[in-house]
SERO-4910 file (N, C-alpha, C, O; in steps of 0.05 Angstrom, whole numbers):
BEGIN
 pado doro    nc1    nc2    nc3   cac1   cac2   cac3    cc1    cc2    cc3    oc1    oc2    oc3
  Unk    A   1263   -416  -1456   1265   -411  -1483   1291   -392  -1491   1291   -368  -1484
  Unk    A   1308   -402  -1504   1335   -390  -1514   1337   -389  -1542   1322   -402  -1556
  Unk    A   1357   -371  -1552   1368   -373  -1581   1397   -381  -1579   1413   -369  -1565
  Unk    A   1401   -402  -1592   1430   -413  -1596   1439   -404  -1618   1424   -401  -1637
  Unk    A   1466   -399  -1620   1474   -393  -1646   1495   -415  -1653   1514   -420  -1639
  Unk    A   1486   -428  -1680   1502   -446  -1692   1520   -436  -1715   1511   -433  -1738
  Unk    A   1545   -430  -1708   1566   -414  -1723   1574   -428  -1752   1576   -413  -1772
  Unk    A   1577   -447  -1754   1588   -460  -1779   1579   -485  -1789   1573   -488  -1813
  Unk    A   1578   -508  -1767   1566   -530  -1784   1587   -546  -1802   1611   -543  -1797
  Unk    A   1579   -561  -1820   1594   -572  -1845   1596   -554  -1870   1604   -563  -1891
  Unk    A   1586   -528  -1865   1585   -516  -1889   1612   -508  -1898   1630   -500  -1883
  Unk    A   1615   -512  -1932   1641   -510  -1942   1648   -472  -1939   1633   -453  -1933
  Unk    A   1671   -473  -1946   1690   -446  -1945   1673   -426  -1958   1667   -403  -1949
  Unk    A   1665   -438  -1981   1651   -412  -1996   1622   -408  -1996   1611   -396  -2014
  Unk    A   1609   -419  -1973   1581   -420  -1964   1577   -386  -1960   1558   -375  -1971
  Unk    A   1593   -374  -1946   1587   -348  -1937   1614   -336  -1931   1632   -350  -1923
  Unk    A   1616   -311  -1935   1648   -297  -1933   1652   -295  -1901   1674   -293  -1892
  Unk    A   1633   -295  -1886   1643   -294  -1858   1638   -317  -1842   1636   -315  -1818
  Unk    A   1636   -338  -1853   1639   -367  -1846   1659   -373  -1824   1680   -381  -1834
  Unk    A   1661   -372  -1798   1683   -377  -1779   1694   -404  -1785   1679   -424  -1784
  Unk    A   1719   -408  -1791   1731   -436  -1795   1755   -438  -1776   1768   -459  -1776
  Unk    A   1763   -420  -1760   1787   -425  -1738   1774   -420  -1709   1753   -408  -1703
  Unk    A   1789   -430  -1695   1782   -426  -1664   1784   -395  -1662   1769   -386  -1645
  Unk    A   1797   -379  -1673   1800   -349  -1666   1775   -333  -1679   1764   -316  -1666
  Unk    A   1769   -340  -1701   1743   -331  -1716   1718   -341  -1700   1699   -326  -1694
  Unk    A   1719   -367  -1695   1694   -377  -1679   1691   -355  -1652   1670   -342  -1648
  Unk    A   1713   -353  -1637   1712   -338  -1613   1703   -307  -1620   1687   -296  -1604
  Unk    A   1710   -296  -1638   1702   -273  -1644   1670   -272  -1651   1654   -256  -1640
  Unk    A   1664   -290  -1671   1636   -288  -1681   1621   -297  -1654   1601   -285  -1645
  Unk    A   1632   -317  -1641   1611   -324  -1619   1609   -298  -1597   1589   -298  -1583
  Unk    A   1626   -281  -1594   1622   -261  -1576   1604   -242  -1588   1588   -231  -1572
  Unk    A   1603   -236  -1614   1589   -223  -1627   1556   -231  -1625   1538   -215  -1621
  Unk    A   1554   -258  -1627   1532   -268  -1626   1517   -266  -1596   1493   -262  -1593
  Unk    A   1535   -269  -1575   1527   -262  -1546   1517   -236  -1544   1496   -231  -1534
  Unk    A   1534   -219  -1556   1521   -190  -1550   1497   -185  -1565   1481   -168  -1558
  Unk    A   1495   -203  -1589   1463   -200  -1598   1443   -212  -1583   1420   -207  -1590
  Unk    A   1448   -226  -1564   1424   -239  -1548   1423   -276  -1550   1404   -289  -1542
  Unk    A   1446   -285  -1563   1454   -312  -1562   1455   -321  -1536   1469   -308  -1521
  Unk    A   1444   -342  -1527   1446   -353  -1498   1467   -371  -1493   1478   -376  -1472
  Unk    A   1471   -385  -1521   1491   -409  -1521   1504   -410  -1548   1495   -397  -1567
  Unk    A   1523   -423  -1549   1540   -427  -1573   1542   -458  -1584   1548   -476  -1569
  Unk    A   1537   -461  -1609   1539   -488  -1624   1564   -487  -1646   1564   -471  -1665
  Unk    A   1585   -506  -1639   1604   -505  -1661   1614   -530  -1671   1613   -550  -1657
  Unk    A   1624   -529  -1695   1637   -549  -1710   1671   -541  -1711   1680   -529  -1731
  Unk    A   1686   -550  -1692   1712   -541  -1691   1727   -552  -1716   1722   -574  -1725
  Unk    A   1744   -537  -1726   1758   -539  -1750   1790   -548  -1745   1802   -538  -1726
  Unk    A   1803   -566  -1761   1833   -564  -1758   1841   -545  -1775   1826   -530  -1787
  Unk    A   1869   -547  -1778   1891   -530  -1794   1878   -526  -1823   1878   -505  -1835
  Unk    A   1868   -550  -1832   1861   -553  -1865   1835   -545  -1869   1824   -549  -1891
  Unk    A   1821   -533  -1849   1791   -522  -1847   1772   -547  -1846   1748   -544  -1844
  Unk    A   1780   -566  -1848   1763   -590  -1841   1749   -599  -1813   1764   -603  -1794
  Unk    A   1724   -603  -1810   1719   -612  -1788   1736   -635  -1768   1746   -655  -1777
  Unk    A   1737   -628  -1745   1756   -647  -1726   1750   -647  -1698   1749   -627  -1684
  Unk    A   1746   -675  -1690   1743   -676  -1660   1765   -669  -1646   1763   -662  -1622
  Unk    A   1790   -670  -1660   1818   -663  -1647   1819   -639  -1641   1835   -632  -1624
  Unk    A   1799   -616  -1655   1804   -588  -1652   1788   -577  -1632   1785   -553  -1628
  Unk    A   1774   -599  -1613   1757   -588  -1599   1769   -571  -1573   1756   -555  -1560
  Unk    A   1793   -578  -1567   1806   -568  -1539   1815   -541  -1550   1809   -525  -1533
  Unk    A   1826   -529  -1571   1836   -505  -1576   1812   -491  -1581   1811   -468  -1570
  Unk    A   1794   -499  -1594   1766   -484  -1601   1753   -472  -1573   1749   -448  -1569
  Unk    A   1749   -495  -1553   1733   -493  -1533   1751   -471  -1516   1740   -453  -1503
  Unk    A   1777   -472  -1518   1795   -456  -1500   1788   -423  -1513   1781   -406  -1497
  Unk    A   1791   -418  -1536   1789   -397  -1546   1762   -381  -1541   1761   -359  -1531
  Unk    A   1743   -396  -1548   1715   -387  -1544   1710   -383  -1515   1698   -363  -1509
  Unk    A   1718   -397  -1499   1709   -389  -1471   1729   -366  -1461   1721   -352  -1442
  Unk    A   1750   -361  -1471   1763   -337  -1465   1751   -312  -1476   1753   -291  -1463
  Unk    A   1738   -314  -1501   1723   -291  -1512   1694   -292  -1497   1684   -270  -1492
  Unk    A   1681   -313  -1489   1654   -311  -1481   1652   -322  -1456   1637   -342  -1456
  Unk    A   1664   -315  -1429   1664   -326  -1408   1633   -327  -1400   1618   -309  -1404
  Unk    A   1627   -354  -1386   1602   -358  -1376   1584   -365  -1395   1562   -373  -1386
  Unk    A   1587   -363  -1421   1567   -374  -1442   1572   -408  -1444   1594   -418  -1445
  Unk    A   1550   -420  -1444   1551   -448  -1449   1559   -451  -1480   1550   -437  -1499
  Unk    A   1579   -473  -1484   1586   -477  -1509   1583   -512  -1515   1590   -530  -1500
  Unk    A   1573   -513  -1533   1568   -544  -1547   1587   -546  -1575   1597   -527  -1588
  Unk    A   1589   -573  -1579   1601   -580  -1601   1581   -605  -1615   1563   -616  -1602
  Unk    A   1587   -611  -1642   1575   -632  -1651   1597   -656  -1649   1622   -652  -1647
  Unk    A   1582   -686  -1648   1600   -705  -1651   1589   -723  -1677   1590   -748  -1676
  Unk    A   1579   -710  -1697   1571   -724  -1721   1588   -747  -1728   1612   -745  -1723
  Unk    A   1579   -768  -1740   1595   -790  -1748   1612   -784  -1772   1631   -798  -1775
  Unk    A   1608   -765  -1790   1618   -757  -1811   1642   -744  -1809   1657   -740  -1828
  Unk    A   1647   -733  -1779   1671   -716  -1776   1690   -734  -1776   1704   -732  -1796
  Unk    A   1697   -755  -1760   1716   -771  -1762   1716   -799  -1780   1735   -813  -1785
  Unk    A   1691   -803  -1790   1681   -828  -1805   1696   -852  -1792   1705   -870  -1807
  Unk    A   1698   -852  -1774   1704   -878  -1758   1700   -880  -1731   1713   -864  -1717
  Unk    A   1683   -898  -1716   1671   -902  -1693   1689   -902  -1670   1684   -889  -1649
  Unk    A   1714   -919  -1674   1737   -916  -1657   1746   -893  -1655   1747   -884  -1632
  Unk    A   1756   -877  -1677   1768   -855  -1672   1750   -832  -1658   1758   -815  -1642
  Unk    A   1722   -836  -1666   1704   -815  -1654   1708   -816  -1627   1715   -796  -1614
  Unk    A   1703   -843  -1613   1708   -844  -1586   1733   -838  -1570   1733   -831  -1546
  Unk    A   1755   -844  -1587   1777   -837  -1573   1783   -809  -1572   1795   -798  -1554
  Unk    A   1774   -796  -1591   1778   -767  -1591   1760   -753  -1570   1769   -732  -1560
  Unk    A   1739   -761  -1563   1722   -757  -1543   1732   -758  -1519   1733   -739  -1503
  Unk    A   1742   -783  -1515   1757   -792  -1488   1782   -774  -1486   1790   -772  -1463
  Unk    A   1795   -763  -1502   1823   -746  -1497   1816   -717  -1498   1834   -700  -1500
  Unk    A   1791   -710  -1497   1790   -678  -1491   1799   -668  -1472   1797   -684  -1453
  Unk    A   1809   -648  -1467   1822   -637  -1441   1805   -608  -1436   1805   -600  -1413
  Unk    A   1797   -598  -1449   1773   -574  -1449   1749   -582  -1459   1743   -582  -1483
  Unk    A   1734   -591  -1437   1710   -603  -1439   1687   -583  -1448   1685   -563  -1435
  Unk    A   1671   -588  -1469   1649   -570  -1476   1628   -577  -1457   1627   -599  -1446
  Unk    A   1609   -556  -1452   1593   -562  -1434   1570   -584  -1446   1558   -597  -1429
  Unk    A   1565   -587  -1471   1545   -605  -1480   1555   -612  -1509   1570   -596  -1522
  Unk    A   1548   -633  -1517   1552   -645  -1546   1528   -653  -1559   1511   -665  -1545
  Unk    A   1523   -648  -1583   1502   -662  -1596   1508   -691  -1606   1531   -700  -1611
  Unk    A   1484   -706  -1608   1487   -734  -1615   1465   -737  -1632   1442   -728  -1627
  Unk    A   1472   -752  -1658   1447   -758  -1677   1436   -786  -1674   1449   -807  -1680
  Unk    A   1413   -785  -1664   1403   -816  -1658   1401   -834  -1683   1398   -858  -1682
  Unk    A   1401   -817  -1705   1399   -832  -1732   1429   -855  -1736   1430   -876  -1749
  Unk    A   1449   -840  -1719   1475   -856  -1724   1480   -881  -1706   1476   -882  -1682
  Unk    A   1490   -901  -1720   1490   -930  -1707   1507   -926  -1676   1502   -943  -1658
  Unk    A   1523   -909  -1672   1538   -909  -1649   1527   -894  -1626   1536   -895  -1603
  Unk    A   1508   -880  -1634   1496   -859  -1617   1489   -868  -1587   1490   -851  -1569
  Unk    A   1484   -892  -1581   1481   -902  -1551   1508   -902  -1538   1509   -898  -1514
  Unk    A   1532   -908  -1553   1555   -912  -1542   1567   -882  -1537   1579   -874  -1517
  Unk    A   1561   -866  -1560   1570   -833  -1555   1562   -824  -1532   1578   -814  -1517
  Unk    A   1532   -826  -1524   1516   -817  -1504   1531   -821  -1475   1535   -805  -1457
  Unk    A   1537   -847  -1477   1548   -862  -1450   1571   -851  -1444   1576   -846  -1421
  Unk    A   1592   -846  -1468   1618   -836  -1465   1614   -809  -1457   1631   -801  -1441
  Unk    A   1596   -793  -1463   1593   -761  -1460   1584   -760  -1431   1592   -741  -1417
  Unk    A   1569   -777  -1422   1553   -776  -1391   1579   -783  -1374   1584   -769  -1355
  Unk    A   1596   -806  -1380   1619   -810  -1365   1634   -786  -1363   1638   -779  -1340
  Unk    A   1644   -770  -1383   1662   -753  -1378   1650   -726  -1363   1665   -708  -1355
  Unk    A   1621   -725  -1361   1611   -702  -1345   1602   -683  -1369   1602   -659  -1364
  Unk    A   1595   -692  -1394   1589   -673  -1414   1563   -675  -1417   1555   -698  -1418
  Unk    A   1545   -654  -1420   1514   -658  -1429   1513   -667  -1457   1531   -666  -1473
  Unk    A   1486   -677  -1460   1480   -691  -1484   1452   -675  -1492   1432   -672  -1479
  Unk    A   1460   -666  -1522   1438   -654  -1538   1433   -675  -1555   1448   -680  -1574
  Unk    A   1410   -692  -1552   1401   -711  -1569   1384   -701  -1593   1363   -688  -1591
  Unk    A   1398   -710  -1617   1388   -698  -1638   1365   -718  -1659   1373   -739  -1671
  Unk    A   1339   -708  -1659   1318   -728  -1671   1312   -712  -1696   1307   -688  -1697
  Unk    A   1315   -727  -1716   1313   -718  -1742   1283   -731  -1760   1274   -722  -1781
  Unk    A   1274   -754  -1743   1251   -767  -1745   1237   -782  -1725   1245   -784  -1702
  Unk    A   1216   -791  -1732   1203   -806  -1711   1215   -836  -1704   1209   -850  -1684
  Unk    A   1233   -844  -1724   1247   -867  -1715   1269   -858  -1694   1272   -871  -1673
  Unk    A   1281   -837  -1699   1302   -825  -1682   1287   -821  -1655   1299   -828  -1635
  Unk    A   1262   -809  -1652   1245   -808  -1626   1242   -833  -1614   1247   -838  -1590
  Unk    A   1234   -850  -1630   1231   -884  -1617   1252   -898  -1610   1251   -919  -1598
  Unk    A   1273   -887  -1619   1299   -901  -1613   1309   -888  -1585   1320   -902  -1568
  Unk    A   1306   -862  -1583   1315   -848  -1563   1298   -854  -1539   1312   -859  -1519
  Unk    A   1272   -856  -1535   1258   -863  -1511   1266   -889  -1502   1265   -893  -1478
  Unk    A   1276   -908  -1519   1281   -935  -1508   1308   -935  -1496   1314   -957  -1486
  Unk    A   1325   -916  -1495   1348   -915  -1486   1343   -912  -1453   1328   -895  -1444
  Unk    A   1359   -930  -1438   1356   -930  -1410   1363   -905  -1392   1359   -904  -1368
  Unk    A   1375   -886  -1408   1391   -858  -1392   1377   -830  -1410   1386   -807  -1410
  Unk    A   1355   -837  -1423   1342   -818  -1439   1334   -796  -1422   1331   -774  -1433
  Unk    A   1330   -799  -1398   1321   -780  -1380   1343   -762  -1372   1337   -740  -1361
  Unk    A   1368   -769  -1376   1390   -754  -1367   1402   -731  -1384   1418   -714  -1376
  Unk    A   1390   -733  -1411   1399   -715  -1430   1397   -684  -1423   1379   -675  -1407
  Unk    A   1414   -669  -1434   1418   -639  -1422   1390   -628  -1441   1372   -615  -1429
  Unk    A   1388   -632  -1464   1364   -625  -1483   1357   -643  -1507   1372   -660  -1517
  Unk    A   1335   -637  -1514   1329   -652  -1540   1329   -632  -1565   1319   -610  -1562
  Unk    A   1337   -637  -1587   1342   -624  -1611   1322   -634  -1629   1326   -655  -1641
  Unk    A   1304   -623  -1633   1286   -630  -1659   1295   -619  -1686   1290   -595  -1692
  Unk    A   1310   -634  -1705   1327   -619  -1724   1314   -630  -1749   1315   -654  -1755
  Unk    A   1300   -609  -1764   1287   -612  -1788   1300   -607  -1815   1303   -583  -1823
  Unk    A   1307   -628  -1831   1322   -617  -1855   1303   -619  -1877   1310   -609  -1898
  Unk    A   1280   -631  -1875   1258   -626  -1900   1251   -602  -1906   1242   -587  -1889
  Unk    A   1256   -596  -1932   1248   -566  -1942   1217   -556  -1950   1211   -534  -1957
  Unk    A   1202   -576  -1949   1178   -573  -1952   1159   -565  -1924   1150   -581  -1907
  Unk    A   1157   -540  -1924   1149   -532  -1896   1124   -547  -1883   1128   -553  -1860
  Unk    A   1102   -552  -1893   1084   -569  -1885   1093   -596  -1875   1085   -604  -1853
  Unk    A   1111   -614  -1892   1120   -635  -1883   1139   -632  -1855   1137   -646  -1835
  Unk    A   1155   -614  -1860   1171   -606  -1837   1156   -601  -1813   1165   -607  -1791
  Unk    A   1136   -591  -1815   1121   -584  -1787   1106   -611  -1777   1106   -619  -1753
  Unk    A   1097   -623  -1796   1086   -652  -1789   1108   -666  -1779   1102   -679  -1759
  Unk    A   1128   -669  -1785   1155   -689  -1775   1159   -676  -1744   1158   -690  -1723
  Unk    A   1162   -651  -1746   1165   -637  -1720   1141   -648  -1697   1147   -658  -1675
  Unk    A   1118   -645  -1705   1096   -649  -1687   1092   -681  -1680   1081   -689  -1660
  Unk    A   1102   -699  -1700   1101   -723  -1695   1123   -734  -1674   1115   -748  -1655
  Unk    A   1148   -729  -1677   1172   -729  -1661   1162   -723  -1625   1167   -736  -1605
  Unk    A   1146   -696  -1628   1141   -684  -1604   1116   -704  -1590   1117   -709  -1566
  Unk    A   1098   -711  -1605   1081   -736  -1601   1091   -759  -1588   1079   -768  -1569
  Unk    A   1117   -771  -1596   1127   -794  -1589   1137   -788  -1562   1133   -803  -1543
  Unk    A   1152   -760  -1560   1164   -753  -1531   1143   -750  -1514   1149   -754  -1491
  Unk    A   1115   -742  -1518   1098   -734  -1499   1087   -758  -1487   1085   -763  -1463
  Unk    A   1079   -777  -1509   1074   -808  -1500   1090   -823  -1482   1082   -841  -1467
  Unk    A   1116   -814  -1485   1135   -831  -1464   1137   -813  -1441   1149   -821  -1422
  Unk    A   1124   -787  -1440   1124   -774  -1413   1155   -764  -1413   1166   -762  -1391
  Unk    A   1166   -759  -1432   1198   -741  -1433   1192   -711  -1426   1178   -695  -1438
  Unk    A   1205   -707  -1403   1203   -679  -1395   1230   -662  -1395   1237   -649  -1375
  Unk    A   1241   -663  -1417   1269   -645  -1424   1266   -623  -1440   1245   -621  -1453
  Unk    A   1282   -604  -1440   1280   -578  -1454   1286   -584  -1485   1306   -597  -1492
  Unk    A   1267   -575  -1501   1264   -576  -1528   1274   -553  -1544   1267   -530  -1540
  Unk    A   1294   -561  -1564   1304   -535  -1581   1297   -547  -1608   1304   -569  -1616
  Unk    A   1281   -527  -1623   1272   -540  -1654   1290   -519  -1671   1295   -495  -1665
  Unk    A   1295   -530  -1689   1310   -516  -1714   1304   -525  -1739   1294   -548  -1740
  Unk    A   1307   -511  -1762   1299   -521  -1790   1329   -519  -1803   1350   -518  -1789
  Unk    A   1327   -517  -1832   1350   -515  -1850   1343   -501  -1874   1324   -508  -1888
  Unk    A   1358   -483  -1879   1358   -465  -1906   1322   -454  -1907   1313   -438  -1892
  Unk    A   1310   -463  -1923   1284   -457  -1929   1261   -453  -1900   1242   -438  -1897
  Unk    A   1272   -474  -1882   1253   -480  -1860   1264   -465  -1834   1253   -468  -1812
  Unk    A   1286   -448  -1838   1295   -439  -1816   1278   -416  -1796   1274   -419  -1772
  Unk    A   1268   -394  -1811   1255   -377  -1799   1224   -384  -1789   1215   -375  -1768
  Unk    A   1210   -402  -1808   1187   -418  -1798   1186   -427  -1779   1167   -423  -1763
  Unk    A   1209   -445  -1772   1208   -463  -1750   1223   -448  -1724   1226   -458  -1702
  Unk    A   1230   -427  -1730   1238   -412  -1711   1211   -399  -1695   1207   -398  -1670
  Unk    A   1195   -390  -1715   1169   -377  -1706   1153   -402  -1693   1141   -396  -1672
  Unk    A   1150   -425  -1700   1138   -448  -1687   1152   -452  -1665   1138   -454  -1645
  Unk    A   1178   -455  -1661   1190   -458  -1630   1180   -436  -1612   1173   -441  -1589
  Unk    A   1179   -410  -1623   1166   -385  -1603   1140   -393  -1596   1133   -389  -1572
  Unk    A   1124   -403  -1611   1096   -411  -1610   1095   -434  -1587   1077   -433  -1570
  Unk    A   1111   -454  -1587   1111   -479  -1571   1126   -472  -1545   1130   -490  -1528
  Unk    A   1135   -446  -1542   1153   -445  -1518   1176   -462  -1519   1184   -472  -1497
  Unk    A   1188   -467  -1543   1212   -482  -1541   1236   -468  -1552   1232   -450  -1569
  Unk    A   1255   -472  -1546   1284   -458  -1556   1287   -465  -1588   1276   -483  -1602
  Unk    A   1305   -447  -1594   1310   -447  -1629   1341   -443  -1629   1354   -440  -1608
  Unk    A   1353   -445  -1653   1381   -438  -1660   1381   -426  -1689   1363   -432  -1704
  Unk    A   1397   -411  -1695   1401   -398  -1721   1431   -395  -1722   1445   -396  -1702
  Unk    A   1438   -392  -1745   1468   -383  -1755   1472   -396  -1784   1454   -406  -1797
  Unk    A   1497   -396  -1791   1504   -405  -1814   1507   -431  -1823   1511   -438  -1846
  Unk    A   1505   -447  -1799   1506   -480  -1799   1477   -485  -1812   1475   -505  -1827
  Unk    A   1458   -470  -1808   1430   -480  -1817   1420   -460  -1846   1405   -466  -1864
  Unk    A   1431   -439  -1842   1424   -423  -1865   1441   -396  -1866   1457   -388  -1849
  Unk    A   1432   -381  -1892   1448   -355  -1891   1430   -333  -1895   1440   -311  -1898
  Unk    A   1404   -334  -1895   1383   -312  -1901   1370   -306  -1879   1363   -323  -1863
  Unk    A   1367   -280  -1877   1350   -266  -1856   1316   -272  -1865   1309   -282  -1886
  Unk    A   1300   -264  -1842   1270   -273  -1849   1260   -258  -1872   1239   -265  -1884
  Unk    A   1276   -230  -1881   1263   -220  -1904   1278   -228  -1933   1277   -213  -1952
  Unk    A   1291   -251  -1933   1305   -267  -1953   1330   -255  -1963   1343   -267  -1981
  Unk    A   1338   -230  -1951   1369   -222  -1957   1386   -240  -1945   1379   -256  -1928
  Unk    A   1410   -237  -1956   1429   -258  -1941   1445   -242  -1918   1456   -220  -1922
  Unk    A   1443   -255  -1895   1456   -241  -1876   1485   -235  -1875   1502   -249  -1885
  Unk    A   1490   -213  -1861   1521   -203  -1864   1538   -220  -1844   1562   -221  -1846
  Unk    A   1526   -234  -1824   1539   -255  -1810   1524   -266  -1786   1502   -257  -1781
  Unk    A   1536   -288  -1771   1520   -297  -1751   1504   -277  -1738   1479   -277  -1739
  Unk    A   1517   -259  -1726   1507   -240  -1705   1478   -232  -1718   1458   -235  -1705
  Unk    A   1479   -224  -1741   1451   -211  -1753   1430   -230  -1754   1407   -223  -1755
  Unk    A   1438   -257  -1754   1413   -280  -1758   1404   -279  -1725   1380   -280  -1719
  Unk    A   1426   -278  -1703   1418   -282  -1676   1400   -259  -1669   1379   -264  -1657
  Unk    A   1408   -234  -1677   1387   -208  -1673   1365   -213  -1683   1347   -208  -1666
  Unk    A   1354   -224  -1709   1332   -230  -1721   1316   -249  -1704   1292   -246  -1700
  Unk    A   1331   -269  -1693   1320   -292  -1678   1312   -278  -1652   1291   -286  -1642
  Unk    A   1322   -264  -1642   1317   -254  -1615   1299   -238  -1617   1281   -239  -1599
  Unk    A   1296   -219  -1637   1271   -202  -1643   1247   -219  -1644   1228   -212  -1631
  Unk    A   1246   -241  -1657   1221   -259  -1661   1213   -266  -1633   1191   -260  -1624
  Unk    A   1234   -280  -1618   1227   -287  -1588   1215   -269  -1572   1202   -276  -1552
  Unk    A   1220   -244  -1579   1211   -223  -1560   1189   -209  -1570   1182   -188  -1561
  Unk    A   1175   -222  -1591   1149   -213  -1603   1129   -224  -1579   1131   -246  -1570
  Unk    A   1110   -207  -1571   1085   -219  -1549   1072   -236  -1566   1067   -230  -1590
  Unk    A   1065   -260  -1552   1047   -279  -1559   1021   -273  -1560   1010   -268  -1539
  Unk    A   1006   -273  -1583    977   -263  -1583    959   -293  -1580    961   -314  -1592
  Unk    A    944   -285  -1563    923   -305  -1548    896   -304  -1564    876   -317  -1557
***
């Protein structure tokens, strides 16, 4: 069970005044999150124009590793980043500063090819499952047992529905006897309830400005580190039997 910090995602510049959009600010923010208990970092590198870019991975990974030596660092491979399957594969194939892992959304058409490419490069895969259909597709992949971790990623804002989706995805994985680490996270309204559910299930979770900007009490967090500190406090709460 770990808390991963997700620093920025696809959020726009005006989402939060402390949203890190450069390699340098991601490195500083990442170090602050590690100091507050984050075990790993998940990043969406940005180019000079502030937009997400797979071509910016090298500079970002290098900066973050210098600031956070020994911390595992992952990136997104979301199809929207390059909006072109060939360009996505070309970017990944040409990385020189390799992340420890990269997330791949099973809802995207080229997910199997991206997973194969990442494994070929020696990069771990976080398999992102947002629906039962994603889970069913995942367990049919011949190399599904090789993934670094499974992300159960819930964007549904109705908490009851969100919990049911998470349960249904987990049921698919259990029926297929998939035994990989699971990280469950929500989005906006479900960030903290699903972090608590992850604690109850003994799964990992992630928090940060990619997924939301509020603390458990509803106030706006000062930065990513404040959210990490709150999640770590939840995970340290003794389980009641």
